[in-house]
N, CA, C and O of each residue as an XYZ file, in Angstrom:
900
protein
N      20.530      7.604     17.139
C      20.375      8.583     16.062
C      18.960      8.489     15.520
O      18.457      7.400     15.242
N      18.338      9.623     15.377
C      16.964      9.674     14.866
C      16.942      9.402     13.360
O      17.715      9.990     12.603
N      16.060      8.518     12.942
C      15.909      8.191     11.522
C      14.916      9.160     10.879
O      13.800      9.314     11.375
N      15.296      9.799      9.808
C      14.387     10.683      9.089
C      13.270      9.849      8.436
O      13.543      8.795      7.863
N      12.018     10.319      8.522
C      10.930      9.536      7.920
C      11.143      9.361      6.411
O      11.507     10.306      5.711
N      10.913      8.158      5.932
C      10.935      7.884      4.486
C       9.658      7.105      4.165
O       9.447      6.007      4.680
N       8.832      7.666      3.334
C       7.538      7.065      3.004
C       7.577      6.518      1.566
O       7.710      7.259      0.591
N       7.456      5.208      1.488
C       7.475      4.490      0.198
C       6.064      3.985     -0.128
O       5.417      3.369      0.719
N       5.592      4.241     -1.336
C       4.326      3.670     -1.806
C       4.627      2.591     -2.840
O       5.561      2.724     -3.631
N       3.831      1.524     -2.830
C       4.030      0.410     -3.735
C       2.746      0.022     -4.432
O       1.700     -0.129     -3.800
N       2.834     -0.137     -5.742
C       1.727     -0.782     -6.505
C       2.256     -2.170     -6.888
O       3.161     -2.309     -7.711
N       1.659     -3.184     -6.264
C       2.152     -4.537     -6.393
C       1.554     -5.207     -7.631
O       0.665     -6.052     -7.521
N       2.040     -4.829     -8.785
C       1.442     -5.278    -10.030
C       2.193     -6.458    -10.616
O       3.405     -6.587    -10.448
N       1.437     -7.342    -11.324
C       2.043     -8.431    -12.055
C       1.884     -9.797    -11.449
O       2.469    -10.759    -11.947
N       1.106     -9.917    -10.384
C       0.919    -11.235     -9.745
C       0.275    -12.261    -10.688
O       0.740    -13.395    -10.805
N      -0.814    -11.832    -11.362
C      -1.499    -12.741    -12.248
C      -0.662    -13.089    -13.500
O      -0.634    -14.238    -13.941
N       0.021    -12.066    -14.062
C       0.872    -12.312    -15.205
C       2.065    -13.198    -14.872
O       2.513    -14.001    -15.691
N       2.584    -13.030    -13.616
C       3.657    -13.944    -13.157
C       3.181    -15.384    -13.184
O       3.920    -16.272    -13.609
N       1.947    -15.631    -12.733
C       1.398    -16.986    -12.723
C       1.126    -17.499    -14.126
O       1.426    -18.654    -14.432
N       0.552    -16.642    -14.999
C       0.209    -17.088    -16.343
C       1.470    -17.489    -17.130
O       1.438    -18.445    -17.905
N       2.552    -16.776    -16.935
C       3.786    -17.106    -17.642
C       4.349    -18.465    -17.232
O       5.132    -19.083    -17.953
N       3.929    -18.902    -16.065
C       4.403    -20.202    -15.537
C       3.293    -21.266    -15.684
O       3.412    -22.372    -15.156
N       2.217    -20.914    -16.408
C       1.064    -21.790    -16.585
C       0.566    -22.258    -15.217
O       0.362    -23.450    -14.988
N       0.382    -21.327    -14.349
C      -0.114    -21.581    -12.977
C      -1.420    -20.812    -12.745
O      -1.686    -19.828    -13.435
N      -2.214    -21.241    -11.805
C      -3.444    -20.500    -11.494
C      -3.144    -19.090    -10.972
O      -2.133    -18.867    -10.307
N      -4.041    -18.138    -11.285
C      -3.880    -16.762    -10.812
C      -3.769    -16.723     -9.299
O      -3.044    -15.902     -8.737
N      -4.514    -17.641     -8.633
C      -4.499    -17.649     -7.148
C      -3.094    -17.872     -6.622
O      -2.739    -17.324     -5.578
N      -2.289    -18.658     -7.311
C      -0.923    -18.904     -6.844
C      -0.072    -17.635     -7.000
O       0.809    -17.367     -6.183
N      -0.341    -16.868     -8.045
C       0.372    -15.593     -8.235
C       0.063    -14.634     -7.100
O       0.965    -13.967     -6.592
N      -1.205    -14.553     -6.692
C      -1.553    -13.684     -5.567
C      -0.934    -14.169     -4.276
O      -0.488    -13.375     -3.447
N      -0.912    -15.494     -4.112
C      -0.299    -16.080     -2.898
C       1.180    -15.709     -2.833
O       1.675    -15.297     -1.784
N       1.891    -15.856     -3.965
C       3.303    -15.523     -3.988
C       3.527    -14.045     -3.732
O       4.518    -13.650     -3.119
N       2.591    -13.233     -4.209
C       2.674    -11.779     -3.985
C       2.596    -11.433     -2.518
O       3.377    -10.618     -2.029
N       1.656    -12.046     -1.805
C       1.521    -11.824     -0.374
C       2.746    -12.278      0.377
O       3.241    -11.582      1.264
N       3.242    -13.467      0.014
C       4.437    -13.996      0.690
C       5.653    -13.110      0.441
O       6.509    -12.982      1.317
N       5.744    -12.493     -0.744
C       6.858    -11.636     -1.041
C       6.776    -10.341     -0.202
O       7.804     -9.849      0.264
N       5.593     -9.802     -0.012
C       5.449     -8.638      0.821
C       5.905     -8.941      2.250
O       6.618     -8.141      2.856
N       5.500    -10.081      2.785
C       5.898    -10.467      4.137
C       7.387    -10.661      4.223
O       8.015    -10.238      5.194
N       7.970    -11.300      3.212
C       9.419    -11.547      3.201
C      10.224    -10.283      3.185
O      11.325    -10.233      3.733
N       9.681     -9.243      2.553
C      10.435     -7.987      2.401
C      10.257     -7.035      3.579
O      10.946     -6.016      3.634
N       9.381     -7.317      4.503
C       9.171     -6.391      5.642
C      10.470     -6.072      6.361
O      10.743     -4.892      6.582
N      11.305     -7.062      6.747
C      12.567     -6.724      7.380
C      13.518     -5.994      6.457
O      14.360     -5.226      6.923
N      13.400     -6.220      5.139
C      14.246     -5.546      4.186
C      13.908     -4.063      4.131
O      14.810     -3.228      4.064
N      12.608     -3.719      4.158
C      12.217     -2.306      4.206
C      12.777     -1.643      5.470
O      13.286     -0.524      5.416
N      12.681     -2.323      6.576
C      13.218     -1.779      7.847
C      14.721     -1.543      7.730
O      15.226     -0.491      8.124
N      15.428     -2.530      7.186
C      16.878     -2.442      7.077
C      17.304     -1.245      6.222
O      18.340     -0.623      6.458
N      16.467     -0.944      5.218
C      16.801      0.166      4.314
C      16.168      1.499      4.768
O      16.001      2.430      3.980
N      15.819      1.551      6.093
C      15.403      2.796      6.717
C      14.111      3.391      6.166
O      13.908      4.604      6.215
N      13.239      2.533      5.643
C      11.897      2.961      5.262
C      11.027      2.915      6.514
O      10.886      1.868      7.146
N      10.447      4.053      6.861
C       9.657      4.133      8.111
C       8.182      3.960      7.853
O       7.449      3.501      8.729
N       7.726      4.325      6.646
C       6.310      4.250      6.299
C       6.169      3.585      4.902
O       6.910      3.899      3.971
N       5.234      2.699      4.798
C       5.022      1.948      3.557
C       3.524      1.885      3.296
O       2.767      1.389      4.130
N       3.093      2.387      2.138
C       1.695      2.314      1.726
C       1.580      1.430      0.500
O       2.194      1.704     -0.531
N       0.798      0.374      0.612
C       0.761     -0.687     -0.405
C      -0.658     -0.799     -0.994
O      -1.648     -0.967     -0.283
N      -0.696     -0.695     -2.344
C      -2.002     -0.860     -3.050
C      -2.308     -2.343     -3.093
O      -1.749     -3.068     -3.916
N      -3.173     -2.797     -2.235
C      -3.447     -4.220     -2.027
C      -4.671     -4.671     -2.812
O      -4.623     -5.682     -3.512
N      -5.779     -3.916     -2.698
C      -7.031     -4.274     -3.411
C      -7.806     -2.988     -3.634
O      -8.223     -2.338     -2.676
N      -7.999     -2.623     -4.882
C      -8.664     -1.360     -5.199
C     -10.167     -1.488     -5.156
O     -10.705     -2.594     -5.187
N     -10.854     -0.349     -5.083
C     -12.312     -0.359     -5.140
C     -12.782     -0.874     -6.499
O     -13.838     -1.499     -6.594
N     -11.992     -0.610     -7.564
C     -12.350     -1.104     -8.884
C     -12.221     -2.620     -8.926
O     -13.028     -3.297     -9.563
N     -11.208     -3.157     -8.250
C     -11.055     -4.649     -8.197
C     -12.300     -5.275     -7.634
O     -12.747     -6.313     -8.121
N     -12.876     -4.660     -6.606
C     -14.073     -5.234     -5.962
C     -15.265     -5.279     -6.923
O     -16.152     -6.120     -6.777
N     -15.283     -4.383     -7.894
C     -16.383     -4.344     -8.869
C     -16.121     -5.276    -10.049
O     -17.044     -5.909    -10.562
N     -14.854     -5.360    -10.479
C     -14.545     -5.990    -11.754
C     -14.056     -7.433    -11.669
O     -14.216     -8.193    -12.624
N     -13.470     -7.816    -10.552
C     -12.913     -9.174    -10.462
C     -14.012    -10.230    -10.269
O     -15.071     -9.937     -9.712
N     -13.753    -11.442    -10.728
C     -14.716    -12.535    -10.579
C     -14.881    -12.891     -9.114
O     -13.961    -12.713     -8.315
N     -16.066    -13.398     -8.761
C     -16.352    -13.731     -7.377
C     -15.350    -14.742     -6.830
O     -14.941    -14.642     -5.673
N     -14.943    -15.731     -7.666
C     -13.998    -16.741     -7.244
C     -12.633    -16.150     -6.903
O     -11.977    -16.552     -5.942
N     -12.224    -15.165     -7.740
C     -10.915    -14.537     -7.489
C     -10.970    -13.673     -6.214
O     -10.020    -13.652     -5.432
N     -12.088    -12.964     -6.017
C     -12.223    -12.165     -4.814
C     -12.235    -13.053     -3.570
O     -11.640    -12.710     -2.549
N     -12.913    -14.193     -3.662
C     -12.929    -15.115     -2.517
C     -11.480    -15.507     -2.147
O     -11.108    -15.523     -0.974
N     -10.690    -15.818     -3.166
C      -9.304    -16.196     -2.917
C      -8.532    -15.054     -2.289
O      -7.744    -15.272     -1.368
N      -8.749    -13.823     -2.779
C      -8.064    -12.653     -2.261
C      -8.436    -12.384     -0.806
O      -7.573    -12.080      0.017
N      -9.721    -12.499     -0.499
C     -10.161    -12.309      0.872
C      -9.506    -13.351      1.810
O      -9.098    -13.027      2.925
N      -9.418    -14.582      1.339
C      -8.772    -15.616      2.149
C      -7.289    -15.283      2.385
O      -6.770    -15.461      3.487
N      -6.623    -14.800      1.333
C      -5.214    -14.436      1.480
C      -5.036    -13.270      2.479
O      -4.108    -13.266      3.288
N      -5.945    -12.290      2.399
C      -5.871    -11.154      3.308
C      -6.081    -11.621      4.763
O      -5.395    -11.158      5.674
N      -7.022    -12.529      4.964
C      -7.271    -13.073      6.319
C      -6.041    -13.837      6.800
O      -5.662    -13.729      7.967
N      -5.424    -14.596      5.924
C      -4.230    -15.361      6.293
C      -3.101    -14.409      6.680
O      -2.372    -14.664      7.638
N      -2.958    -13.308      5.931
C      -1.960    -12.307      6.241
C      -2.198    -11.697      7.627
O      -1.267    -11.466      8.398
N      -3.487    -11.443      7.913
C      -3.876    -10.799      9.170
C      -3.720    -11.722     10.387
O      -3.479    -11.254     11.500
N      -3.854    -12.998     10.171
C      -3.832    -13.917     11.324
C      -2.483    -14.620     11.501
O      -2.108    -14.949     12.627
N      -1.748    -14.854     10.407
C      -0.380    -15.416     10.519
C       0.589    -14.245     10.648
O       1.272    -13.857      9.700
N       0.618    -13.700     11.863
C       1.218    -12.383     12.058
C       2.598    -12.401     12.700
O       3.053    -11.372     13.200
N       3.254    -13.514     12.700
C       4.553    -13.646     13.382
C       5.557    -12.577     12.885
O       6.165    -11.865     13.685
N       5.714    -12.482     11.555
C       6.701    -11.572     11.008
C       6.323    -10.120     11.253
O       7.198     -9.260     11.348
N       5.016     -9.835     11.358
C       4.536     -8.471     11.662
C       4.999     -8.083     13.063
O       5.475     -6.969     13.281
N       4.858     -9.006     14.007
C       5.217     -8.708     15.390
C       6.740     -8.746     15.589
O       7.290     -7.962     16.363
N       7.397     -9.642     14.901
C       8.867     -9.697     14.995
C       9.521     -8.368     14.545
O      10.545     -7.953     15.089
N       8.908     -7.719     13.545
C       9.476     -6.500     12.999
C       8.755     -5.241     13.505
O       8.998     -4.135     13.022
N       7.868     -5.435     14.482
C       7.157     -4.345     15.137
C       6.494     -3.417     14.099
O       6.691     -2.201     14.099
N       5.715     -4.037     13.233
C       5.031     -3.321     12.133
C       3.651     -2.865     12.634
O       2.861     -3.664     13.138
N       3.393     -1.605     12.487
C       2.053     -1.082     12.757
C       1.219     -1.116     11.500
O       1.643     -0.620     10.456
N       0.033     -1.698     11.590
C      -0.843     -1.866     10.427
C      -1.975     -0.811     10.452
O      -2.619     -0.616     11.483
N      -2.203     -0.154      9.339
C      -3.324      0.769      9.169
C      -4.059      0.361      7.866
O      -3.475     -0.249      6.970
N      -5.358      0.721      7.797
C      -6.137      0.438      6.617
C      -6.505      1.748      5.934
O      -7.075      2.636      6.568
N      -6.191      1.877      4.670
C      -6.657      2.982      3.829
C      -7.732      2.435      2.905
O      -7.424      1.643      2.014
N      -8.971      2.830      3.091
C     -10.051      2.379      2.237
C     -11.287      2.003      2.991
O     -11.364      2.168      4.209
N     -12.263      1.491      2.264
C     -13.554      1.121      2.820
C     -13.708     -0.397      2.778
O     -13.488     -1.027      1.744
N     -14.082     -0.961      3.895
C     -14.183     -2.426      4.007
C     -15.615     -2.938      3.977
O     -15.849     -4.105      4.292
N     -16.589     -2.094      3.603
C     -17.996     -2.522      3.661
C     -18.277     -3.775      2.861
O     -19.081     -4.610      3.277
N     -17.633     -3.916      1.732
C     -17.904     -5.056      0.807
C     -17.039     -6.277      1.158
O     -17.094     -7.287      0.455
N     -16.267     -6.201      2.203
C     -15.438     -7.339      2.616
C     -16.248     -8.282      3.499
O     -17.126     -7.821      4.228
N     -15.982     -9.586      3.460
C     -16.668    -10.522      4.373
C     -16.435    -10.076      5.809
O     -15.411     -9.468      6.121
N     -17.401    -10.385      6.688
C     -17.332     -9.971      8.078
C     -16.097    -10.537      8.778
O     -15.482     -9.856      9.598
N     -15.730    -11.782      8.458
C     -14.531    -12.370      9.117
C     -13.272    -11.659      8.670
O     -12.351    -11.490      9.470
N     -13.200    -11.233      7.405
C     -12.008    -10.534      6.934
C     -11.913     -9.163      7.606
O     -10.832     -8.747      8.023
N     -13.038     -8.465      7.709
C     -13.050     -7.154      8.387
C     -12.609     -7.314      9.832
O     -11.800     -6.532     10.330
N     -13.140     -8.325     10.503
C     -12.803     -8.541     11.926
C     -11.339     -8.795     12.122
O     -10.709     -8.213     13.006
N     -10.787     -9.670     11.297
C      -9.344     -9.985     11.428
C      -8.450     -8.807     11.133
O      -7.428     -8.613     11.792
N      -8.834     -8.009     10.130
C      -8.046     -6.801      9.815
C      -8.114     -5.806     10.956
O      -7.089     -5.277     11.385
N      -9.339     -5.542     11.460
C      -9.498     -4.585     12.537
C      -8.793     -5.027     13.794
O      -8.259     -4.195     14.527
N      -8.779     -6.329     14.062
C      -8.047     -6.869     15.208
C      -6.556     -6.627     15.047
O      -5.869     -6.272     16.005
N      -6.052     -6.822     13.817
C      -4.634     -6.622     13.569
C      -4.245     -5.154     13.761
O      -3.189     -4.855     14.318
N      -5.096     -4.252     13.301
C      -4.837     -2.820     13.455
C      -4.756     -2.485     14.960
O      -3.874     -1.747     15.400
N      -5.699     -3.048     15.729
C      -5.753     -2.761     17.170
C      -4.538     -3.335     17.871
O      -3.958     -2.672     18.731
N      -4.127     -4.581     17.518
C      -3.028     -5.229     18.223
C      -1.642     -4.666     17.878
O      -0.677     -4.891     18.608
N      -1.552     -3.933     16.762
C      -0.255     -3.422     16.333
C      -0.103     -1.899     16.497
O       0.910     -1.327     16.094
N      -1.102     -1.261     17.082
C      -1.122      0.209     17.090
C       0.051      0.799     17.861
O       0.385      1.961     17.627
N       0.684      0.081     18.749
C       1.815      0.624     19.515
C       3.175      0.332     18.848
O       4.210      0.797     19.324
N       3.168     -0.431     17.762
C       4.398     -0.709     17.042
C       4.911      0.555     16.356
O       4.115      1.366     15.881
N       6.229      0.730     16.299
C       6.834      1.946     15.763
C       7.958      1.740     14.757
O       8.443      2.710     14.176
N       8.381      0.507     14.541
C       9.539      0.257     13.673
C       9.211      0.504     12.220
O      10.029      1.050     11.479
N       8.017      0.105     11.803
C       7.591      0.308     10.408
C       6.074      0.459     10.394
O       5.359     -0.368     10.960
N       5.581      1.523      9.740
C       4.143      1.741      9.593
C       3.777      1.190      8.210
O       4.328      1.627      7.200
N       2.832      0.214      8.168
C       2.390     -0.387      6.937
C       0.914     -0.066      6.720
O       0.038     -0.548      7.439
N       0.669      0.764      5.707
C      -0.709      1.106      5.337
C      -1.161      0.186      4.209
O      -0.565      0.185      3.132
N      -2.207     -0.594      4.449
C      -2.755     -1.472      3.440
C      -3.934     -0.767      2.772
O      -4.952     -0.505      3.413
N      -3.791     -0.464      1.495
C      -4.882      0.163      0.718
C      -5.820     -0.930      0.271
O      -5.527     -1.645     -0.687
N      -6.946     -1.072      0.951
C      -7.893     -2.165      0.708
C      -9.276     -1.557      0.458
O      -9.760     -0.738      1.240
N      -9.905     -1.979     -0.657
C     -11.141     -1.332     -1.022
C     -10.906      0.146     -1.248
O     -11.750      0.986     -0.939
N      -9.709      0.452     -1.810
C      -9.275      1.843     -1.884
C      -9.380      2.378     -3.302
O      -9.067      1.691     -4.275
N      -9.826      3.618     -3.389
C      -9.769      4.395     -4.615
C      -9.484      5.838     -4.262
O     -10.134      6.388     -3.373
N      -8.539      6.463     -4.926
C      -8.110      7.808     -4.522
C      -9.203      8.842     -4.742
O      -9.399      9.731     -3.912
N      -9.920      8.727     -5.865
C     -10.982      9.691     -6.095
C     -12.041      9.616     -4.968
O     -12.515     10.637     -4.469
N     -12.387      8.387     -4.593
C     -13.360      8.211     -3.508
C     -12.804      8.795     -2.193
O     -13.549      9.387     -1.412
N     -11.505      8.625     -1.958
C     -10.891      9.174     -0.755
C     -11.023     10.708     -0.746
O     -11.341     11.298      0.287
N     -10.780     11.344     -1.890
C     -10.846     12.788     -1.964
C     -12.287     13.274     -1.806
O     -12.520     14.279     -1.135
N     -13.248     12.590     -2.401
C     -14.658     12.924     -2.246
C     -15.075     12.781     -0.771
O     -15.786     13.628     -0.231
N     -14.629     11.718     -0.151
C     -14.911     11.476      1.263
C     -14.416     12.630      2.139
O     -15.138     13.106      3.016
N     -13.163     13.081      1.891
C     -12.597     14.174      2.680
C     -13.362     15.462      2.388
O     -13.638     16.235      3.306
N     -13.711     15.705      1.114
C     -14.476     16.933      0.764
C     -15.814     16.942      1.452
O     -16.248     17.989      1.933
N     -16.484     15.806      1.516
C     -17.793     15.742      2.181
C     -17.710     16.029      3.658
O     -18.644     16.577      4.243
N     -16.574     15.654      4.281
C     -16.407     15.963      5.704
C     -16.397     17.481      5.922
O     -16.938     17.960      6.918
N     -15.797     18.233      5.016
C     -15.796     19.688      5.157
C     -17.180     20.266      4.861
O     -17.605     21.212      5.523
N     -17.879     19.713      3.883
C     -19.220     20.159      3.581
C     -20.127     19.979      4.786
O     -20.892     20.879      5.134
N     -20.044     18.818      5.423
C     -20.886     18.567      6.599
C     -20.524     19.479      7.768
O     -21.401     19.893      8.527
N     -19.244     19.792      7.917
C     -18.816     20.634      9.034
C     -19.091     22.136      8.791
O     -19.099     22.939      9.723
N     -19.307     22.474      7.548
C     -19.539     23.900      7.214
C     -18.261     24.699      7.216
O     -18.316     25.927      7.155
N     -17.111     24.055      7.283
C     -15.845     24.767      7.323
C     -15.224     24.803      5.927
O     -15.475     23.936      5.090
N     -14.402     25.837      5.702
C     -13.667     25.924      4.438
C     -12.362     25.141      4.629
O     -11.781     25.115      5.714
N     -11.936     24.519      3.562
C     -10.676     23.717      3.600
C      -9.538     24.493      2.988
O      -9.702     25.167      1.971
N      -8.364     24.393      3.627
C      -7.139     24.818      3.007
C      -6.429     23.546      2.539
O      -6.861     22.444      2.876
N      -5.353     23.682      1.771
C      -4.609     22.510      1.344
C      -4.151     21.696      2.568
O      -4.236     20.468      2.588
N      -3.663     22.424      3.589
C      -3.160     21.770      4.781
C      -4.247     21.011      5.537
O      -4.050     19.856      5.914
N      -5.395     21.653      5.760
C      -6.453     21.000      6.529
C      -7.092     19.885      5.694
O      -7.502     18.871      6.258
N      -7.189     20.041      4.377
C      -7.744     18.976      3.539
C      -6.847     17.763      3.566
O      -7.327     16.632      3.648
N      -5.550     17.987      3.498
C      -4.606     16.882      3.527
C      -4.719     16.059      4.803
O      -4.562     14.838      4.790
N      -4.994     16.750      5.904
C      -5.143     16.052      7.180
C      -6.387     15.184      7.239
O      -6.474     14.271      8.061
N      -7.354     15.468      6.364
C      -8.609     14.666      6.308
C      -8.483     13.431      5.476
O      -9.410     12.621      5.434
N      -7.337     13.249      4.790
C      -7.097     12.044      4.020
C      -6.649     10.921      4.932
O      -6.269     11.161      6.078
N      -6.691      9.698      4.433
C      -6.254      8.547      5.251
C      -4.839      8.719      5.761
O      -4.499      8.266      6.854
N      -4.009      9.385      4.948
C      -2.577      9.542      5.279
C      -2.292     10.812      6.067
O      -1.135     11.198      6.235
N      -3.327     11.451      6.543
C      -3.228     12.805      7.116
C      -2.192     12.978      8.210
O      -1.593     14.046      8.333
N      -1.972     11.936      9.011
C      -1.032     12.051     10.123
C       0.350     11.493      9.825
O       1.182     11.326     10.716
N       0.572     11.206      8.532
C       1.837     10.565      8.143
C       2.680     11.497      7.230
O       2.146     12.422      6.619
N       3.979     11.238      7.152
C       4.837     12.085      6.322
C       4.494     11.932      4.830
O       3.908     10.930      4.422
N       4.871     12.948      4.018
C       4.607     12.878      2.587
C       5.271     11.649      1.940
O       6.265     11.129      2.447
N       4.715     11.206      0.836
C       5.285     10.071      0.123
C       6.509     10.534     -0.679
O       6.424     11.459     -1.487
N       7.615      9.889     -0.444
C       8.869     10.256     -1.139
C       8.949      9.573     -2.495
O       9.309     10.195     -3.494
N       8.610      8.293     -2.522
C       8.846      7.471     -3.733
C       7.708      6.492     -3.924
O       7.272      5.828     -2.983
N       7.228      6.411     -5.171
C       6.299      5.362     -5.573
C       7.012      4.385     -6.483
O       7.648      4.786     -7.458
N       6.909      3.105     -6.171
C       7.435      2.034     -7.060
C       6.257      1.240     -7.574
O       5.444      0.753     -6.787
N       6.154      1.105     -8.876
C       5.170      0.218     -9.473
C       5.902     -0.879    -10.206
O       6.732     -0.616    -11.077
N       5.586     -2.125     -9.846
C       6.151     -3.279    -10.542
C       5.241     -3.660    -11.722
O       4.139     -3.129    -11.864
N       5.710     -4.566    -12.546
C       4.887     -5.163    -13.598
C       4.920     -4.475    -14.940
O       4.227     -4.914    -15.858
N       5.709     -3.393    -15.101
C       5.917     -2.793    -16.391
C       4.931     -1.727    -16.834
O       5.175     -1.060    -17.839
N       3.828     -1.542    -16.126
C       2.859     -0.517    -16.483
C       3.321      0.817    -15.900
O       3.846      0.871    -14.788
N       3.119      1.899    -16.671
C       3.551      3.218    -16.213
C       2.327      4.119    -16.018
O       2.098      5.065    -16.771
N       1.563      3.795    -14.998
C       0.388      4.608    -14.606
C       0.206      4.406    -13.112
O       0.791      3.505    -12.511
N      -0.650      5.296    -12.505
C      -0.827      5.198    -11.040
C      -2.205      4.672    -10.651
O      -2.461      4.460     -9.466
N      -3.095      4.455    -11.609
C      -4.320      3.645    -11.408
C      -5.139      4.094    -10.180
O      -5.502      3.276     -9.335
N      -5.416      5.382    -10.098
C      -6.304      5.886     -9.024
C      -5.727      5.587     -7.632
O      -6.464      5.252     -6.704
N      -4.414      5.713     -7.503
C      -3.748      5.441     -6.220
C      -3.102      6.732     -5.729
O      -2.223      7.263     -6.408
N      -3.507      7.253     -4.575
C      -2.865      8.362     -3.924
C      -2.673      9.565     -4.803
O      -1.578     10.125     -4.856
N      -3.724      9.979     -5.503
C      -3.624     11.071     -6.468
C      -3.157     12.347     -5.816
O      -2.312     13.049     -6.372
N      -3.686     12.669     -4.645
C      -3.290     13.843     -3.913
C      -1.862     13.734     -3.359
O      -1.038     14.638     -3.505
N      -1.613     12.597     -2.724
C      -0.367     12.395     -1.985
C       0.871     12.324     -2.886
O       1.981     12.613     -2.440
N       0.679     11.940     -4.153
C       1.828     11.758     -5.049
C       2.230     13.013     -5.812
O       3.033     12.943     -6.742
N       1.675     14.168     -5.423
C       1.891     15.420     -6.184
C       3.356     15.705     -6.409
O       3.744     16.117     -7.502
N       4.197     15.489     -5.373
C       5.613     15.787     -5.519
C       6.508     14.554     -5.247
O       7.680     14.688     -4.897
N       5.942     13.395     -5.411
C       6.716     12.158     -5.190
C       7.467     11.799     -6.460
O       7.068     12.178     -7.561
N       8.560     11.064     -6.295
C       9.243     10.516     -7.440
C       8.577      9.196     -7.840
O       8.148      8.432     -6.975
N       8.490      8.931     -9.119
C       7.789      7.746     -9.627
C       8.808      6.796    -10.314
O       9.573      7.194    -11.193
N       8.775      5.541     -9.869
C       9.773      4.563    -10.412
C       8.995      3.358    -10.890
O       8.207      2.775    -10.146
N       9.228      2.982    -12.167
C       8.551      1.852    -12.768
C       9.555      0.775    -13.149
O      10.614      1.069    -13.704
N       9.216     -0.475    -12.848
C      10.106     -1.578    -13.155
C       9.319     -2.683    -13.874
O       8.134     -2.892    -13.616
N      10.006     -3.376    -14.773
C       9.385     -4.469    -15.525
C       9.161     -5.714    -14.612
O       8.329     -6.565    -14.927
N       9.879     -5.807    -13.529
C       9.767     -6.978    -12.648
C       8.334     -7.146    -12.158
O       7.712     -6.188    -11.699
N       7.814     -8.364    -12.257
C       6.550     -8.687    -11.630
C       6.737     -8.720    -10.097
O       7.803     -9.089     -9.603
N       5.690     -8.330     -9.362
C       5.858     -8.210     -7.917
C       6.403     -9.482     -7.246
O       7.271     -9.347     -6.384
N       5.956    -10.718     -7.580
C       6.511    -11.901     -6.907
C       8.021    -12.079     -7.066
O       8.667    -12.763     -6.273
N       8.571    -11.445     -8.110
C      10.020    -11.533     -8.395
C      10.793    -10.335     -7.814
O      12.023    -10.325     -7.862
N      10.115     -9.357     -7.281
C      10.769     -8.150     -6.793
C      11.515     -8.498     -5.502
O      10.925     -8.967     -4.529
N      12.829     -8.256     -5.521
C      13.709     -8.685     -4.417
C      14.422     -7.509     -3.811
O      14.261     -6.367     -4.243
N      15.231     -7.809     -2.783
C      15.981     -6.753     -2.084
C      16.855     -5.965     -3.049
O      16.939     -4.742     -2.940
N      17.506     -6.638     -3.988
C      18.385     -5.929     -4.920
C      17.601     -4.954     -5.797
O      18.130     -3.919     -6.201
N      16.331     -5.286     -6.094
C      15.501     -4.391     -6.897
C      15.101     -3.161     -6.062
O      15.042     -2.048     -6.585
N      14.832     -3.363     -4.792
C      14.518     -2.257     -3.912
C      15.715     -1.317     -3.806
O      15.565     -0.099     -3.901
N      16.893     -1.882     -3.609
C      18.122     -1.072     -3.455
C      18.357     -0.291     -4.744
O      18.761      0.871     -4.691
N      18.115     -0.900     -5.890
C      18.300     -0.215     -7.177
C      17.346      0.967     -7.296
O      17.728      2.032     -7.781
N      16.096      0.777     -6.851
C      15.099      1.860     -6.884
C      15.499      2.962     -5.927
O      15.390      4.134     -6.290
N      15.947      2.658     -4.748
C      16.359      3.653     -3.776
C      17.594      4.401     -4.266
O      17.698      5.611     -4.067
N      18.523      3.705     -4.898
C      19.686      4.345     -5.483
C      19.294      5.344     -6.564
O      19.828      6.453     -6.609
N      18.371      4.961     -7.429
C      17.829      5.858     -8.436
C      17.192      7.077     -7.760
O      17.418      8.206     -8.196
N      16.422      6.871     -6.732
C      15.718      7.959     -6.029
C      16.735      9.000     -5.491
O      16.524     10.207     -5.609
N      17.807      8.514     -4.916
C      18.787      9.432     -4.303
C      19.519     10.295     -5.322
O      20.118     11.311     -4.969
N      19.470      9.891     -6.577
C      20.101     10.682     -7.649
C      19.184     11.780     -8.185
O      19.631     12.650     -8.933
N      17.900     11.744     -7.805
C      16.958     12.705     -8.347
C      17.093     14.044     -7.612
O      17.329     14.093     -6.405
N      16.938     15.106     -8.367
C      16.906     16.455     -7.774
C      15.455     16.805     -7.558
O      14.698     16.948     -8.518
N      15.056     16.947     -6.298
C      13.652     17.231     -5.956
C      13.472     18.704     -5.735
O      14.057     19.274     -4.814
N      12.657     19.340     -6.581
C      12.476     20.780     -6.495
C      11.195     21.237     -5.758
O      11.101     22.374     -5.295
N      10.210     20.313     -5.665
C       8.942     20.624     -5.006
C       8.337     21.924     -5.568
O       7.816     22.758     -4.827
N       8.422     22.064     -6.872
C       7.794     23.218     -7.543
C       8.595     24.479     -7.520
O       8.131     25.510     -8.008
N       9.805     24.437     -6.960
C      10.593     25.685     -6.868
C      11.307     25.967     -8.195
O      12.015     26.967     -8.315
């Protein structure tokens, strides 16, 4: 039986606050956040999510975070990219949404290698938004049309975005209690359902995902009609 595409977007918020509440270093909060994402990969598959776009590190983070914190984040990203057993066990295809120019060369290499090695996987598509900002993504797409001399329609412009070849986003979940989208997928979220939870990302579990999906199925989606 063919599975209908379901595209879930995630803002993994609350890692640092999770650590502070336990009087732990922020680095440990980020570590637990990465481990939770890996742990939930088979859960997403089990719940028939075919596409997952995760806000991992924003372009603003690259400007505002301390050098020591960024160093830790880059190390965690490299560890995620190289300790890839669960990615291959679940046949996860990895894509990158964003610009990696400011990333260390070893981090870029490991990420690009992971993208290349997983491109034939089809069970779950995981888009990692790294060095990502939605306004920058839109400007980038607009500049492509300016350079080409072609006029854009909504349909052709959408195809120029990072998500251009993927199904529309059905649901956005943001953990951590904040109710904003923080320059994430501004175009793509036009008709998505938005779900906010107080749970910090390291504590977000399968039961929380099921609760969010249950809420989603109760929504009447009009798509502007």
